[in-house]
N, C-alpha and C positions, 0 to 999 in steps of 0.2 A: 780821729785816731791820736792826734797831738794831745787832746784832752786827757785821754787814758794814760798815755806816756808821761804826761806831766803829773798827773795825780798819782800814778804809781811811783814815780821818782820822789815826790814829796813824801809819801808814806814810807817808802824805803829808807830815805835819809833820816827822817825823824825817828824811825825805829832803830836805825843803826847808830845814831848818836845819842840815844837815851842812856843815861848812866845805869850801869849794872855791875855785876861782879867781874865780867871779863874786861870792861872798860877800866875798872879800878885796878886790875891786874896789869893791864897794859901800862897805865900810868905809873904804877909803882915799879914796874921793871925798867921802864925808861928812865925814871929818876934815879933808881938804884945803880943801874949799869950805864947803858947808852941807848941811843935811838935804834941801833941795830937789834938790841935785845927786845925792845918794845915792838918793833916790826915782827920779829920772830913769833912772839907771843901772839900778836894780832893775826898772824897767817895760820896758826894751828887750826882753828875751826874751819877755815877755807879748804885746807888740805884734807881734813877729816871728811868733809861733806863731798869733796871731789872723789876720794877713794869709795865712799859709800855709794855715790851716784854711778861710778863705774862698775861696781859689783852688781847693782841692781840692773844696769844696762845689759850687762853680760848675761845675767840670769834670763832676761826677757829675750834677748837675742838667740841664746843657744836652747831655750826651752822647747821650741818647735822646729829645730833644725834650721836656724837663721830665715825663718819665714818672713820676719820683718823686713830683712834686707831684700827679699823678692818683691815686696810691694813697692819699695822705693824705686 
């Protein structure tokens, strides 16, 4: 199991650190303003995916009258 965790962590870090448009935007906002502005820009995708995940979870939970909660 340690092998899979290590392998997934390495792949995730390499994908997350690869240069792209979001990385360039974070760097440019940090240089133009301050570190707080860069952190805000970097957290926007996380907040977007969190909201999307909660919406999907709500659809699955309420689709069959909370039947997923009865299984747990």
